[in-house]
N, C-alpha and C positions, 0 to 999 in steps of 0.2 A: 165724384169723390174729391175730397179735398186733399191737398198735399200732406196735411197732418195725418190723415187716416192712412194714406199710402205709406208713410214712414212707419206707422205702427204695425202694418201688415208685412213690412219688409219688401214691398214691391217697388220701392224707390230705386231706380237703376242708375242714378247719378253717382259717379265716382268722385271722391274729393280730389281737388286739383292739388298738384305738388306744392307750390309755394304758399297756398292759402290755407293749408290744413293745420297750421301751427305746431307741427312736429319737426323738431330739428333734424336735418338730413343725416347726421351721424347716428341717430337712433333708428332711422328708417333702414339703414344699410344692414345692420346686424344686431343692433340693440346694445352694443358695448363700445365704449371709447377705447382708443389705443392705450391710454393710461391704465384703465381698469384691466385690460387683457394682460398688460405687462406685470401688474401687481399680482394677478392670479398665477401667471407663469412663475414668478419668483416664489410665491407661496407653495406651489406644487413642487418646485425644485428644492426648496428648503425642507419640505416634508419628506421628500425622497432621500435627502441627505441624512436627516435625523433617523429615518427608518433603517437606512443602510448602516449607520453607526451603531444603532441599537442591535441590529442583527449581528454585526461583526463582533460585538462584545459578548455574544452568547457562544460558549464553547461548542455546543452541539451544532449550531449553524456554521461556525468556522470549519468544523470537522467535515460537515456535509459538503460545503463549498470546496474544500481542499480535495475531497474525494471525487467531486464532480469535474474539476478542472485540472487535476494533476494525475499523472500515472503513478499509482501506488505499487510498490513491489509486492510480488506474491510471497506469502509466507513459506519459509523453507528451513531446513535444518542442515547445518554444516557438520561434517564428520571428517577429521583429517589427522594425520600423524603430526604430533607436535614437533618431533624431530624423527630422524630415521631410526627404526628399530635396530637394536644392536644386541650383542652378546656380552654380558658383564658378569664376572664371577660365576661362570657356568650356568647362567640363566639368560633366557631370551627376555629382553627388556623392550616393552611395547608402549611408548608414550602416545596417548590418544587425546584429542580435544574435540569438544562438541559445542556448537553455538546454535541456539534456538532463535530464529528470526521471525517472530510473530506467529508461530504455529499454535501456541497456547497449550502444548503438551507439557504436563507437569514433570513427569519422570521419563527417562529413557533407559532401556536395557541395551548394553553393548556386549556382544559376545566376541571373545578373542580365542582363537585356536591355532594350533600349529599342525601343519600337514607335512609329513615326511615325504621323501622322494619317491616312496612306493605308493603314495596316495592315502596312507592311513593317518587318522588323527591321533597325535601322540599326547597332546595336552590341550585342555580347554577350560575356560572359565567365563562367567557372565558377571558383569558389574552393573550397578545402577548409577546413573548420573542425574542430578537435579539442577538444570541450568537456570539462570536468571535471563530474562529477555535480552538478547544482543550482547551477552557477556560470555566469553569462553569459559568452559569448565573442563578441567584436565584430570586425567588419571594416568597412572603408570601400572601396567600389568606385567607381572614377572611369571614366566612359565619355564619349566624344565624342557630344554630343546632336545630333539632327537639327534642322533649322530648324522653327520654329513649335512647336505643341503636340505633346507626346508622352506616352506612358505608360511608367512604370518598372515592370517586372515582376521579381519575385523568386520563385524556386521552390526548395523543398527537394527535391532529386532523390531519387526513391524513396519519397517521402512525399506526403501530400495538402496540406501547407501551401503556400499561394501568397499573395503580396502584390502589390498594384497601387497606383500613385500617379501622378496626372496632374500633369505639369509643363509649363512653357512658356506661351506666349501662348494664350489661350483663344478659341475661335471662338463660345463661348456668349455670349448677350447678357448684359450687365451689368445688375444690378437698379438701377432708378432709384427713389430715395426722397426724401422731403423731409427737410431737416436738422432 
């Protein structure tokens, strides 16, 4: 057989020699020059920067990233006395404030009652508060107090928050000290 026929059948076992095969060595190593690899790296980096800027300018993406990388507070409701309950003009005055921190509850029912020293409820009322998110909303409840000492109770209905405050004359001994 002739060498031509051997080449057509793929039986030629000769390997091309390095310097005589007319292929530049830089293409034989990996097929790319260092300059083209650098240009591609810059293009990939620029693309990543453009995608990051586009994503950051989208509010939904920003919110998701913030939720992923920062600890967000749990939603809760604050219930507190705006100032200490008192007795004014023969009425128990109970100033209460409420702040909704992200719970999404539209309205709150606050029950206020007075409990006499014998344990009986002497006066009671329920009021509705409609807070704005993170903005305190206040109310002042006025109830006829019982004689003697009594406890003011405030409860956020449907929630665990409860307040207690003792008012009136005390049956507890007063401390005696030296001036």
